[in-house]
KOLNU-568938 format. One line per field, with one value per residue (C-alpha): residue number from 1; residue in three letters; x, y, z. Coordinates in steps of 0.02 Angstrom, whole numbers, padded with zeros to 5 digits, always signed. Layout:
k [NUM,...]
r [ALA,...]
x [X,...]
y [Y,...]
z [Z,...]
//
This chain:
k [1,2,3,4,5,6,7,8,9,10,11,12,13,14,15,16,17,18,19,20,21,22,23,24,25,26,27,28,29,30,31,32,33,34,35,36,37,38,39,40,41,42,43,44,45,46,47,48,49,50,51,52,53,54,55,56,57,58,59,60,61,62,63,64,65,66,67,68,69,70,71,72,73,74,75,76,77,78,79,80,81,82,83,84,85,86,87,88,89,90,91,92,93,94,95,96,97,98,99,100,101,102,103,104,105,106,107,108,109,110,111,112,113,114,115]
r [MET,THR,GLY,ASN,ARG,ARG,ILE,ALA,ALA,ALA,VAL,ALA,LEU,ALA,ILE,ALA,SER,GLY,PHE,SER,MET,GLY,GLY,ALA,GLN,ALA,ALA,GLY,ASP,ALA,ALA,ALA,GLY,GLN,ALA,ARG,ALA,ARG,GLY,CYS,GLN,THR,CYS,HIS,GLY,ALA,ASN,GLY,ILE,ALA,SER,MET,PRO,ASN,VAL,PRO,SER,LEU,ALA,ALA,GLN,ASN,GLU,GLN,TYR,LEU,LEU,LYS,ALA,LEU,GLY,ASP,TYR,LYS,SER,GLY,ALA,ARG,LYS,ASP,ASP,MET,MET,SER,LEU,ILE,VAL,GLN,ARG,LEU,ASN,ASP,GLU,ASP,VAL,ALA,ASN,LEU,ALA,ALA,TYR,TYR,ALA,GLY,LEU,GLY,ALA,ALA,VAL,THR,PRO,SER,PRO,ALA,PRO]
x [+07432,+07538,+07467,+07544,+07476,+07303,+07308,+07368,+07231,+07098,+07160,+07162,+06985,+06923,+07002,+06935,+06758,+06758,+06790,+06676,+06518,+06570,+06610,+06433,+06488,+06385,+06280,+06101,+05976,+05868,+05729,+05716,+05722,+05577,+05471,+05521,+05487,+05300,+05294,+05384,+05265,+05138,+05262,+05400,+05289,+05262,+05417,+05519,+05452,+05366,+05213,+05210,+05312,+05405,+05453,+05608,+05603,+05718,+05727,+05904,+05979,+06159,+06162,+06295,+06196,+06040,+06139,+06207,+06040,+05948,+06089,+06083,+05895,+05922,+06060,+05969,+06102,+05968,+05798,+05624,+05484,+05408,+05572,+05646,+05501,+05500,+05686,+05693,+05601,+05735,+05886,+06051,+06000,+05836,+05931,+06055,+05914,+05813,+05965,+06004,+05824,+05802,+05976,+05932,+05772,+05778,+05729,+05581,+05634,+05505,+05579,+05561,+05454,+05552,+05579]
y [+06365,+06512,+06658,+06599,+06423,+06492,+06595,+06446,+06336,+06467,+06486,+06297,+06283,+06423,+06342,+06170,+06232,+06323,+06161,+06048,+06087,+05996,+06157,+06227,+06408,+06498,+06641,+06635,+06770,+06803,+06886,+06734,+06625,+06721,+06685,+06500,+06489,+06506,+06317,+06301,+06411,+06276,+06189,+06315,+06470,+06628,+06710,+06554,+06529,+06361,+06340,+06150,+06071,+05944,+06066,+06174,+06361,+06417,+06604,+06664,+06490,+06485,+06486,+06350,+06240,+06260,+06220,+06062,+06009,+06027,+05940,+05798,+05777,+05776,+05645,+05538,+05564,+05646,+05563,+05637,+05573,+05745,+05841,+05703,+05721,+05911,+05937,+05827,+05966,+06094,+06128,+06194,+06374,+06350,+06277,+06423,+06550,+06471,+06463,+06647,+06697,+06604,+06652,+06835,+06830,+06889,+06762,+06805,+06801,+06796,+06866,+06760,+06836,+06922,+06815]
z [+06440,+06381,+06284,+06120,+06143,+06180,+06021,+05920,+05993,+05956,+05776,+05752,+05821,+05708,+05555,+05600,+05631,+05465,+05374,+05476,+05380,+05224,+05131,+05144,+05162,+05028,+05093,+05036,+04989,+05142,+05040,+04928,+05084,+05159,+05005,+05010,+05197,+05172,+05159,+05326,+05425,+05467,+05580,+05615,+05636,+05534,+05607,+05636,+05812,+05824,+05933,+05930,+06069,+05962,+05824,+05838,+05816,+05675,+05706,+05744,+05723,+05663,+05473,+05461,+05579,+05471,+05313,+05393,+05467,+05302,+05210,+05336,+05312,+05125,+05132,+05260,+05393,+05499,+05510,+05522,+05412,+05375,+05353,+05245,+05124,+05123,+05102,+04947,+04855,+04900,+04789,+04857,+04824,+04920,+05067,+05070,+05056,+05196,+05308,+05275,+05309,+05472,+05535,+05508,+05609,+05788,+05917,+06026,+06207,+06344,+06503,+06658,+06795,+06932,+07086]
//
């Protein structure tokens, strides 16, 4: 692939990925998201790091991914009994704020022991 074709392919991919989230591009208020996240802590952890094995950690997740995931739970496109109930109480602003908050948290990384 030539240099120009690579650039064109990269630009096309960037444009396509920007539109693949159904237009959910609004940046939320992380401080408001932190206050709203208190209800999420039981499962997803106080700092977005879950301690239960079947619950995902949310810290440092991609904001667009979180927007889409919460929207999918709300629409029923993604299924989980607990999340489906919880997300129905969230409005669009809550969703954007939660996504901004969790995306802004640093992920805790536990280094592997040296070989």
